[in-house]
KETI-722357 format. One line per field, with one value per residue: residue in three letters; chain; x negated, y negated, z negated of N, C-alpha, C, O in turn. Coordinates in steps of 0.05 Angstrom, whole numbers. Atoms other than C-alpha are relative to their C-alpha. Example, Ala and Ser with C-alpha at 12.3 -4.5 7.8 and 13.67 -1.06 7.14 Angstrom:
<atoms>
type: ALA,SER
mol: A,A
nxx: -18,16
nyy: 24,24
nzz: 0,1
caxx: -246,-273
cayy: 90,21
cazz: -156,-143
cxx: -18,15
cyy: -24,-22
czz: 0,-14
oxx: -39,5
oyy: -24,-44
ozz: -13,-18
</atoms>
This chain:
<atoms>
type: UNK,UNK,UNK,UNK,UNK,UNK,UNK,UNK,UNK,UNK,UNK,UNK,UNK,UNK,UNK,UNK,UNK,UNK,UNK,UNK,UNK,UNK,UNK,UNK,UNK,UNK,UNK,UNK,UNK,UNK,UNK,UNK,UNK,UNK,UNK,UNK,UNK,UNK,UNK,UNK,UNK,UNK,UNK,UNK,UNK,UNK,UNK,UNK,UNK,UNK,UNK,UNK,UNK,UNK,UNK,UNK,UNK,UNK,UNK,UNK,UNK,UNK,UNK,UNK,UNK,UNK,UNK,UNK,UNK,UNK,UNK,UNK,UNK,UNK,UNK,UNK,UNK,UNK,UNK,UNK,UNK,UNK,UNK,UNK,UNK,UNK,UNK,UNK,UNK,UNK,UNK,UNK,UNK,UNK,UNK,UNK,UNK,UNK,UNK,UNK,UNK,UNK,UNK,UNK,UNK,UNK,UNK,UNK,UNK,UNK,UNK,UNK,UNK,UNK,UNK,UNK,UNK,UNK,UNK,UNK,UNK,UNK,UNK,UNK,UNK,UNK,UNK,UNK,UNK,UNK,UNK,UNK,UNK,UNK,UNK,UNK,UNK,UNK,UNK,UNK,UNK,UNK,UNK,UNK,UNK,UNK,UNK,UNK,UNK,UNK,UNK,UNK,UNK,UNK,UNK,UNK,UNK,UNK,UNK,UNK,UNK,UNK,UNK,UNK,UNK,UNK,UNK,UNK,UNK,UNK,UNK,UNK,UNK,UNK,UNK,UNK,UNK,UNK,UNK,UNK,UNK,UNK,UNK,UNK,UNK,UNK,UNK,UNK,UNK,UNK,UNK,UNK,UNK,UNK,UNK,UNK,UNK,UNK,UNK,UNK,UNK,UNK,UNK,UNK,UNK,UNK,UNK,UNK,UNK,UNK,UNK,UNK,UNK,UNK,UNK,UNK,UNK,UNK,UNK,UNK,UNK,UNK,UNK,UNK,UNK,UNK,UNK,UNK,UNK,UNK,UNK,UNK,UNK,UNK,UNK,UNK,UNK,UNK,UNK,UNK,UNK,UNK,UNK,UNK,UNK,UNK,UNK,UNK,UNK,UNK,UNK,UNK,UNK,UNK,UNK,UNK,UNK,UNK,UNK,UNK,UNK,UNK,UNK,UNK,UNK,UNK,UNK,UNK,UNK,UNK,UNK,UNK,UNK,UNK,UNK,UNK,UNK,UNK,UNK,UNK,UNK,UNK,UNK,UNK,UNK,UNK,UNK,UNK,UNK,UNK,UNK,UNK,UNK,UNK,UNK,UNK,UNK,UNK,UNK,UNK,UNK
mol: A,A,A,A,A,A,A,A,A,A,A,A,A,A,A,A,A,A,A,A,A,A,A,A,A,A,A,A,A,A,A,A,A,A,A,A,A,A,A,A,A,A,A,A,A,A,A,A,A,A,A,A,A,A,A,A,A,A,A,A,A,A,A,A,A,A,A,A,A,A,A,A,A,A,A,A,A,A,A,A,A,A,A,A,A,A,A,A,A,A,A,A,A,A,A,A,A,A,A,A,A,A,A,A,A,A,A,A,A,A,A,A,A,A,A,A,A,A,A,A,A,A,A,A,A,A,A,A,A,A,A,A,A,A,A,A,A,A,A,A,A,A,A,A,A,A,A,A,A,A,A,A,A,A,A,A,A,A,A,A,A,A,A,A,A,A,A,A,A,A,A,A,A,A,A,A,A,A,A,A,A,A,A,A,A,A,A,A,A,A,A,A,A,A,A,A,A,A,A,A,A,A,A,A,A,A,A,A,A,A,A,A,A,A,A,A,A,A,A,A,A,A,A,A,A,A,A,A,A,A,A,A,A,A,A,A,A,A,A,A,A,A,A,A,A,A,A,A,A,A,A,A,A,A,A,A,A,A,A,A,A,A,A,A,A,A,A,A,A,A,A,A,A,A,A,A,A,A,A,A,A,A,A,A,A,A,A,A,A,A,A,A,A,A,A,A,A,A,A,A,A
nxx: 18,25,18,20,26,19,15,24,25,18,17,25,16,20,14,26,20,18,24,14,16,13,23,27,9,9,19,21,23,22,24,15,12,12,17,11,23,28,14,13,15,19,28,21,28,19,23,4,30,-3,17,2,24,4,5,21,0,-6,-28,9,-21,1,-10,-26,-21,-27,-25,-18,-15,-20,8,-3,9,25,15,12,30,7,4,-24,19,27,18,-3,12,32,10,30,15,-7,15,-19,4,-6,1,-30,-4,-7,-23,-10,3,27,-15,20,5,18,26,16,-5,16,30,0,24,-15,19,-18,-9,-29,-22,-7,-18,6,13,15,28,18,19,14,14,18,-8,17,-18,-15,-18,-14,-20,17,-2,-24,-14,6,-26,-26,-10,-6,19,7,25,8,20,13,21,7,-20,14,-1,21,3,-5,29,5,-18,-30,-5,-28,-3,-25,-2,1,-17,-15,-11,18,3,28,6,17,26,19,1,-20,-26,-20,-18,1,28,-13,17,19,26,9,6,12,-19,-30,-7,-15,-24,-5,-2,25,9,11,29,16,6,20,31,14,5,25,20,-1,6,-2,-30,-12,-18,-17,-14,-31,-19,-7,-24,-1,-3,-9,23,9,3,27,11,25,7,25,12,-16,-23,7,5,-25,5,11,21,25,16,2,31,13,19,25,-1,16,-2,17,-13,-3,11,-19,-3,8,-6,24,-5,7,24,4,20,-6,-24,21,-6,-9,-20,-31,-20,-4,-28,-8,3,9,23,13,18,30,16,29,3,-13,-10,-25,-8,-23,4,-31,-3,2,-21,1,-25
nyy: -17,0,24,-5,-15,12,14,-23,-7,24,-3,-22,17,22,-23,-7,21,11,-23,-3,26,-4,-17,6,15,-14,-10,20,4,-20,0,23,-2,-17,15,19,-24,-6,20,9,-19,-3,1,7,-10,18,-12,-6,-14,-31,-4,28,18,15,28,-3,-28,4,-14,-12,-16,-26,4,16,-12,12,-9,10,16,14,22,28,-5,2,17,22,-10,-22,-4,-16,-20,-4,8,34,8,-8,12,19,-4,12,-11,9,23,-5,-34,-9,-29,-13,6,26,16,17,26,17,18,-18,-12,25,14,-11,7,10,-15,0,19,16,15,-10,-9,21,19,34,16,-9,-1,-23,13,-18,11,-18,-17,-24,-24,16,16,-13,-13,-19,-8,-8,20,-9,16,-3,12,23,8,24,5,7,11,3,16,12,22,23,20,2,-14,-30,-19,-25,-23,13,-13,4,-14,7,-14,24,-5,-17,-17,3,-21,-2,-9,-24,4,-3,4,-16,9,-27,-4,-23,-6,11,-9,19,2,23,15,24,22,-3,21,0,15,18,28,16,12,-20,-8,19,-7,-23,12,18,-19,-17,22,4,-21,-26,-3,-24,-1,-12,-11,2,-16,8,6,22,31,19,5,10,28,11,18,-1,-11,11,-21,-5,-20,-35,-13,7,26,25,2,21,6,22,2,-2,23,-4,-7,30,23,19,13,25,24,15,31,23,31,15,35,13,20,23,-3,-4,19,19,17,2,18,-6,-12,-22,-10,-30,-4,-17,-7,-13,-16,-4,-20,-5,-22,-9,22,10,29,7,30,13,9,23,16,26,17
nzz: 5,-22,8,13,-16,-15,22,11,-18,-8,19,-2,-18,12,14,-17,-8,24,3,-14,10,27,-4,-23,15,19,-17,-10,26,5,-21,4,24,-11,-18,17,20,-18,-11,21,6,-25,15,-17,16,11,10,30,7,4,25,11,-10,15,-12,-23,-13,-33,-11,-19,-4,22,27,-9,-10,-5,17,-8,27,-5,-12,17,26,-11,17,-20,-3,-1,-22,-16,-14,14,-12,2,31,-6,-18,2,27,27,27,24,13,23,0,-21,6,-20,-4,4,-26,-8,-5,-15,25,18,-24,-11,-26,-21,12,24,18,32,15,23,-11,-16,17,11,-10,-10,26,26,-2,12,19,21,27,7,23,6,14,25,-11,-23,7,-1,-25,-10,-25,-21,-16,7,23,11,21,5,-1,20,-3,34,-4,27,6,-5,24,6,30,-5,-4,-20,7,-1,-20,1,-23,-14,-23,-26,-17,10,-18,-24,-5,-9,-29,-4,22,-9,-34,-4,6,-8,28,12,15,37,19,10,-10,10,-23,6,-7,-10,-18,13,-22,14,-14,5,25,13,-7,7,26,3,0,29,26,4,8,26,20,-11,-8,-2,-15,15,-22,10,-16,-25,5,20,-14,20,8,30,10,3,24,5,21,15,22,25,-9,0,34,21,23,-5,16,-13,19,2,2,25,10,11,28,20,-21,9,23,-6,17,17,-10,23,-6,-10,1,-27,1,-18,-17,-33,-7,-16,15,27,12,-1,19,-12,3,-1,-29,-11,7,-12,17,-14,16,-4,9,26,1,-16,7,-11,-14,-3,-26,7,-16,5,1
caxx: 2129,2087,2071,2042,1995,1971,1952,1915,1877,1860,1834,1793,1765,1742,1717,1671,1647,1627,1590,1556,1534,1508,1471,1436,1423,1392,1347,1323,1294,1260,1229,1207,1179,1149,1113,1092,1060,1020,996,976,943,903,823,764,689,645,569,558,493,481,432,420,371,337,308,266,287,285,357,346,392,373,397,464,528,598,658,726,760,829,826,859,813,747,701,674,606,610,574,615,552,488,455,476,457,386,377,301,280,327,314,362,357,393,402,461,484,507,574,576,586,527,546,507,501,462,407,360,373,342,263,282,228,256,234,266,279,336,373,374,441,449,418,383,310,263,220,168,146,90,111,76,99,125,162,183,230,177,181,255,273,278,310,382,380,406,364,359,300,270,222,174,131,96,145,133,114,58,74,81,22,-7,49,108,140,211,245,302,340,326,368,422,452,390,390,321,301,241,187,116,117,179,247,287,346,341,271,300,240,204,142,95,96,60,109,187,219,277,348,352,376,327,336,329,264,240,254,216,154,150,169,112,68,97,92,109,167,206,256,318,353,436,489,502,573,569,581,599,545,519,520,453,413,345,307,258,212,255,311,276,277,340,305,267,206,142,83,70,-2,-50,-86,-148,-164,-206,-181,-226,-220,-192,-224,-184,-152,-171,-147,-198,-210,-198,-260,-277,-341,-350,-300,-335,-301,-305,-266,-201,-145,-138,-65,-34,-42,-73,-138,-200,-236,-310,-342,-418,-439,-409,-394,-324,-307,-244,-247,-180,-163,-166,-108,-126,-79
cayy: 638,632,559,585,635,579,539,603,608,527,539,600,560,500,551,581,520,497,559,559,482,501,559,522,469,522,556,492,472,538,534,462,478,539,492,448,508,528,459,454,521,503,514,481,508,470,479,504,530,603,599,550,491,448,375,372,445,440,459,519,571,621,581,549,583,566,573,558,501,475,417,364,384,374,328,263,275,344,377,419,461,488,461,387,397,429,379,342,368,347,363,363,300,332,410,438,503,562,556,480,441,407,334,271,236,299,311,258,229,256,262,247,261,277,215,182,123,162,174,109,69,2,-51,-5,3,60,39,84,73,106,167,219,281,230,173,222,260,315,330,345,285,318,288,281,263,200,158,94,53,31,-25,-25,-91,-134,-188,-254,-313,-342,-314,-238,-188,-129,-84,-130,-88,-92,-40,-62,-26,-56,-13,36,96,91,154,187,199,242,254,252,268,315,299,365,365,437,434,434,467,418,397,340,285,217,177,175,142,113,80,11,-62,-115,-150,-85,-69,-139,-124,-58,-97,-145,-92,-52,-114,-128,-62,12,35,100,138,165,220,218,261,252,248,193,124,90,34,25,-30,-63,-90,-102,-53,-79,-46,-60,-22,43,45,48,3,-44,-33,-80,-82,-146,-188,-170,-225,-225,-195,-255,-317,-374,-420,-486,-557,-591,-660,-711,-784,-825,-901,-947,-987,-1052,-1028,-1044,-1103,-1159,-1210,-1199,-1254,-1230,-1200,-1128,-1110,-1037,-1002,-953,-921,-890,-831,-818,-755,-748,-686,-677,-752,-778,-848,-881,-949,-990,-1024,-1102,-1144,-1217,-1277
cazz: 2461,2523,2490,2434,2474,2513,2445,2422,2488,2493,2416,2435,2498,2452,2401,2455,2478,2412,2404,2466,2448,2379,2403,2464,2411,2360,2417,2447,2371,2364,2434,2416,2350,2389,2438,2382,2340,2405,2416,2341,2344,2407,2386,2414,2407,2369,2350,2277,2242,2245,2187,2134,2160,2117,2130,2198,2217,2298,2335,2372,2405,2349,2289,2327,2345,2376,2331,2349,2306,2311,2364,2316,2260,2307,2263,2295,2321,2334,2393,2445,2468,2441,2499,2486,2409,2432,2479,2481,2411,2360,2286,2222,2185,2126,2102,2141,2112,2148,2183,2173,2239,2267,2271,2311,2243,2210,2273,2302,2371,2438,2420,2352,2293,2217,2181,2115,2152,2193,2131,2105,2114,2142,2092,2048,2042,2020,1957,1920,1853,1812,1764,1728,1683,1628,1663,1718,1675,1666,1741,1745,1793,1855,1922,1922,1849,1816,1770,1727,1727,1666,1651,1586,1583,1528,1497,1527,1481,1447,1376,1408,1396,1436,1397,1408,1467,1497,1548,1600,1652,1712,1760,1755,1796,1845,1891,1902,1977,1966,1912,1930,2012,2003,2014,2029,1976,1975,1941,1866,1833,1782,1807,1770,1823,1832,1866,1883,1937,1917,1961,1946,1972,1980,1919,1889,1919,1902,1828,1829,1861,1801,1747,1770,1759,1695,1656,1661,1700,1686,1710,1672,1710,1705,1730,1806,1791,1738,1774,1709,1697,1625,1578,1587,1532,1516,1468,1412,1368,1306,1343,1336,1253,1206,1157,1198,1150,1159,1124,1094,1105,1056,1012,989,916,894,925,926,866,881,854,802,822,771,766,799,782,832,851,883,912,983,984,1034,989,919,897,932,895,903,911,899,971,1015,988,1012,978,990,969,963,941,869,869,883,895,915,949,954,1018,1009,1030,1038,1026
cxx: -26,-13,-23,-24,-16,-18,-19,-19,-15,-18,-20,-20,-19,-21,-25,-18,-14,-25,-24,-23,-27,-27,-23,-20,-25,-25,-19,-20,-18,-17,-20,-19,-21,-28,-21,-21,-25,-14,-17,-22,-26,-34,-12,-26,-9,-29,5,-32,4,-17,-5,-29,-5,-16,-26,0,4,28,-13,27,4,12,28,17,21,16,21,14,28,-8,10,-14,-26,-13,-16,-32,-9,-10,16,-19,-23,-17,-5,-16,-32,-13,-24,-3,15,0,24,-12,9,6,31,1,17,34,10,-4,-18,7,-25,-14,-26,-24,-9,11,-23,-31,-5,-23,17,-18,27,14,24,22,10,29,-7,-10,-10,-31,-14,-26,-12,-14,-16,16,-24,20,15,25,19,14,-17,6,26,14,-10,20,29,14,5,-13,10,-25,-6,-26,-7,-25,-8,22,-10,1,-25,-6,-1,-29,0,21,22,7,31,4,33,6,4,22,13,10,-18,3,-35,-3,-12,-19,-24,-1,25,25,25,15,2,-25,8,-22,-15,-26,-10,-9,-15,15,29,10,32,21,3,7,-24,-3,-11,-29,-16,-2,-19,-27,-3,1,-26,-28,-3,-1,6,33,4,21,27,20,29,11,9,26,12,-5,2,-28,5,1,-32,-7,-34,-15,-18,-13,15,29,-3,1,27,-8,-12,-21,-24,-18,-14,-35,-11,-16,-21,1,-9,-1,-20,9,6,-6,23,5,6,1,-28,3,-1,-23,3,-23,2,18,-24,8,9,20,35,12,4,25,6,-1,-7,-30,-15,-21,-25,-9,-29,-7,21,13,24,9,25,1,27,-5,9,22,-1,20,1
cyy: 3,-30,4,19,-21,-23,19,2,-34,5,17,-14,-21,10,8,-20,-11,18,7,-27,4,24,-8,-18,22,9,-16,-11,25,-1,-27,2,27,-14,-17,13,1,-22,-6,22,2,-6,-8,9,-25,11,-1,14,24,6,-31,-7,-21,-21,7,26,-15,15,15,23,16,-8,-18,25,-16,11,-18,-22,-12,-29,-27,0,-5,-25,-16,7,26,10,23,23,-3,-11,-33,1,6,-18,-24,-2,-13,15,-7,-19,4,27,-1,29,18,-3,-31,-9,-20,-26,-22,-12,19,7,-32,4,20,-9,-12,13,-1,-20,-16,-24,5,2,-26,-14,-23,-17,14,11,24,-12,21,-13,27,15,18,18,-13,-18,13,22,31,17,14,-23,16,-18,10,-8,-32,-12,-23,-3,-20,-17,-2,-21,-15,-25,-28,-22,-4,16,29,9,22,22,-7,11,0,28,-10,19,-16,8,27,19,-3,34,1,17,23,-12,15,-2,30,-7,17,6,28,11,-12,11,-29,-2,-33,-14,-28,-23,9,-21,-7,-23,-24,-23,-14,-15,18,10,-25,1,23,-9,-18,17,13,-17,-13,20,25,5,31,10,18,16,3,19,-14,-14,-24,-22,-24,-16,-3,-29,-6,-11,6,13,-9,16,6,19,26,15,-4,-19,-19,-9,-11,6,-26,-9,0,-20,8,5,-18,-23,-19,-21,-28,-19,-13,-28,-12,-23,-14,-26,-10,-20,-24,2,2,-23,-20,-25,4,-10,4,19,30,12,34,0,17,5,16,22,11,16,8,23,6,-28,-7,-26,-7,-33,-10,-19,-33,-14,-32,-23,-12
czz: 17,-13,-20,10,14,-18,-11,19,1,-25,4,21,-17,-14,13,8,-14,-2,16,-5,-20,6,19,-19,-19,15,11,-25,2,25,-4,-20,9,13,-18,-14,21,6,-24,-6,27,-18,22,-16,-7,-12,-29,-4,-9,-20,-15,10,-20,17,22,11,36,9,19,3,-22,-25,9,9,13,-18,4,-30,12,13,-14,-24,17,-14,18,3,9,27,9,13,-12,21,-4,-30,2,14,-9,-24,-18,-31,-22,-15,-27,-4,2,-12,22,6,-2,29,3,13,9,-22,-19,15,3,34,19,-6,-27,-18,-31,-19,-20,10,20,-18,-14,11,0,-26,-25,7,-16,-17,-17,-18,-15,-24,-5,-22,-22,15,24,-7,4,25,13,15,25,15,-1,-28,-1,-26,-15,0,-20,-6,-25,7,-25,-1,10,-24,-18,-26,5,-1,16,-10,5,34,1,25,9,18,15,23,-8,27,31,18,11,29,-6,-26,14,35,3,-6,10,-27,-5,-19,-27,-15,-11,7,-17,31,-8,10,11,12,-5,21,-16,19,2,-18,-16,-3,-11,-34,-8,6,-24,-16,3,-3,-31,-25,13,5,-5,6,-16,20,-11,20,24,1,-16,16,-18,-5,-33,-6,-8,-20,-4,-32,-14,-17,-25,6,-6,-28,-6,-19,6,-24,12,-22,-1,9,-24,-5,-12,-30,-17,12,-17,-14,11,-16,-11,10,-21,8,1,-5,25,0,19,16,31,12,10,-17,-29,-18,2,-18,12,-9,2,32,3,-17,14,-20,19,-19,4,-19,-22,-15,14,-7,17,9,9,24,-8,19,-7,-1,31
oxx: -49,-37,-46,-46,-40,-38,-42,-41,-40,-42,-42,-43,-43,-45,-47,-43,-35,-49,-44,-48,-50,-50,-45,-44,-48,-46,-43,-45,-42,-41,-44,-41,-41,-51,-44,-44,-48,-34,-39,-41,-43,-38,-6,-29,-3,-29,19,-47,20,-18,-3,-48,14,-21,-46,-20,18,33,-30,43,27,21,35,6,19,12,17,17,27,-23,-2,-6,-42,0,-28,-46,-33,2,27,-9,-32,-40,-25,-34,-48,-37,-21,-3,2,-1,37,-36,-1,7,49,-18,29,49,34,-25,-19,15,-48,-38,-44,-41,1,19,-42,-37,-25,-33,33,-41,49,38,38,45,33,29,-25,-7,-8,-35,-3,-45,3,-29,-10,30,-43,43,34,48,40,16,-8,14,27,38,-34,39,35,37,-3,-13,31,-41,4,-47,9,-44,6,31,-32,19,-37,-27,-7,-48,21,23,40,-7,44,-15,52,-12,18,37,2,8,-8,5,-49,6,-1,-23,-23,-4,21,32,45,5,9,-26,8,-17,-23,-39,6,-25,-19,12,30,7,47,10,8,-1,-45,-26,-32,-41,-38,-23,-35,-45,-25,-21,-42,-50,-22,-2,4,52,-14,37,19,32,32,1,17,29,34,-28,-3,-47,26,-1,-44,10,-46,-11,-37,-1,16,43,15,0,39,9,-14,-21,-30,-9,-26,-53,-2,-31,-22,18,-4,-21,-26,31,-12,0,43,-14,27,-10,-46,25,-15,-25,19,-24,14,23,-46,-11,31,34,53,-1,9,28,-7,0,-7,-39,-3,-37,-25,-11,-33,1,41,26,26,14,31,3,38,-28,30,24,9,40,19
oyy: 12,-33,-4,15,-17,-35,10,9,-36,7,12,-18,-22,5,4,-19,-21,12,19,-26,-1,23,2,-16,15,3,-11,-15,22,2,-26,-8,29,-8,-20,6,-5,-17,-18,17,19,-21,-2,10,-46,32,-19,23,30,30,-53,7,-33,-17,21,33,-35,36,6,27,22,10,-35,46,-40,35,-43,-18,-22,-44,-49,-16,-6,-45,-6,16,30,-1,39,41,-25,-14,-46,-15,-8,-18,-42,-24,-30,40,-28,-15,-10,38,-15,43,8,-7,-37,-4,-39,-27,-17,-17,9,20,-53,24,34,-33,-25,34,-20,-15,-24,-26,-14,4,-27,-17,-34,-7,5,21,30,-22,32,-33,50,2,23,13,0,-9,4,41,47,40,27,-22,22,-31,33,-14,-48,0,-31,16,-43,-5,-7,-14,-10,-35,-35,-22,16,27,41,-2,29,42,10,2,1,37,-12,34,-36,-10,43,10,-5,52,-17,40,45,-34,37,-23,48,-14,7,18,33,33,-35,5,-46,19,-52,-6,-34,-45,31,-44,12,-41,-23,-22,-3,-23,14,17,-19,-5,19,-3,-15,22,14,-7,-21,11,28,-2,46,-7,41,4,8,25,-37,-36,-33,-24,-48,-3,-8,-49,3,-26,27,3,-15,35,29,31,42,39,-20,-34,-38,-32,-6,12,-35,9,-13,-29,31,-8,-21,-30,-20,-30,-37,-15,-19,-42,-8,-30,-12,-36,-2,-36,-24,-14,18,-25,-22,-41,1,1,-2,34,33,23,48,-21,31,-15,31,12,19,11,22,21,17,-28,-6,-34,7,-48,3,-27,-35,-13,-42,-17,-27
ozz: 11,-12,-17,-1,17,-10,-18,12,5,-20,-6,14,-16,-8,4,8,-7,-2,6,-6,-16,-2,21,-18,-16,4,15,-21,7,22,2,-15,-6,7,-12,-17,17,20,-21,-21,32,-37,46,-41,4,-24,-38,13,-26,-25,-5,14,-30,40,16,24,43,-1,34,-15,-30,-40,-7,17,12,-25,3,-54,35,1,-9,-41,-2,-10,37,-15,13,45,-7,26,-21,13,0,-35,-10,14,-25,-34,-31,-31,-19,-21,-45,18,-7,-8,40,-13,0,40,-13,37,2,-20,-32,3,-6,44,10,-10,-34,-11,-37,-28,-13,3,29,-10,-23,36,-11,-48,-47,29,-37,-6,-33,-15,-11,-40,10,-29,-31,15,32,10,21,22,34,16,29,7,-7,-31,16,-47,-5,1,-17,0,-42,22,-44,19,1,-41,-24,-32,-16,10,26,5,4,52,-20,37,-6,25,15,33,-23,50,53,1,21,32,-4,-36,26,47,20,-28,20,-47,-28,-30,-36,-39,4,3,-20,48,-32,0,22,5,-6,34,-40,42,-6,-22,-29,-23,-22,-45,-26,-9,-35,-26,-16,-4,-43,-48,37,-8,1,13,-19,38,-35,42,22,10,-13,25,-11,-10,-45,9,-28,-30,0,-54,0,-27,-34,-11,-10,-33,8,-29,-10,-35,36,-44,19,11,-43,13,-22,-42,-41,24,-41,-7,25,-40,3,17,-34,29,-15,0,43,-18,37,34,44,36,-1,-17,-37,-35,-13,-32,36,-31,18,45,-17,-29,29,-35,42,-43,24,-42,-15,-36,39,-30,37,-10,26,29,-22,43,-27,12,38
</atoms>
C-alpha cells in the first residue's frame, strides 16, 4: 500500500514539473512576441507635405509637417526634420500631394532651383519639337503624358511627285516633360502650344533632329499604361483608299498625224567609186524638205 502511494506521488511530481516547464515556455513565447511587436510598432517622425505642392514650389514650414511612420517602413531619402527639408531654399521638382513623404529625389538640393534637367534620369535628354493645334493633338498633350512621334515626308526617288508622301512612326512611348514653358504635371487643361519637350536618349534625339529637317512631325497621344510597342509600317497615299482609284493620263483629242512610211529606192548617188559593186547592207536616209533620199553604204573589195 505504501509503495503504491509513493508511485502516485512520483507521478504527480513529474506531471507538476512538466506543467511548470510548459507554462514557462508559453509565457516566454508570449513575452518574446510582445517584445517583437513593440519593436515592429516603433515609430519615426518624417517630413510629409502639409498641402499639395506643384513643380517649383519652395519648401517652407507652412507646407510641411511631421508624421509618424513605422521605423521599418521609412522610405529612402526621407527627411527627419522640417529644418533639414527646408535648408537653403529647396524646391519641389515634382508634384507632391498632401500627406506624401517629402523625399530627396523629389526636391532640389541645397540652393537648388526647379529645372527640367533636374527631372531627367541618367542617360536621358530633353528635346523640344515644334507642334501646333493639329499635330499637337489639339492641345491635349500635357506634361506627364506619353506620345508616339510620327514623321510625314515626301517619298524619295526621281519618279516621285509633289503629292507622293509617306508617314512613319519614328519613336514610341516617349514621355512628355513639358509643353511650351510648362512642366507641371498638374496642369491638365488643354492648351494650344508651339513646342513639346520630350524625354529621349541620344539616338532618339538625333532621329528627331533629322526628322524635323525632312518633313512634318506629329504627336499621337497614347495611354500612359500602354507600354506595348505597335507594329511599325510605312503608310503610303494608296493605303488611304479601299479601291486605289487613280486618274489616268489625259490624251490629246486631235493627235498629230504621222507621216506614212513608203518604200524608198536604194540609190547609188554620192558614191566615190561608181564602179564598185553595192552590196546589201546599212543605208543612210536624207530628207530635204519633202524629198526623201536613201543612200547605201558602199563596201569595197
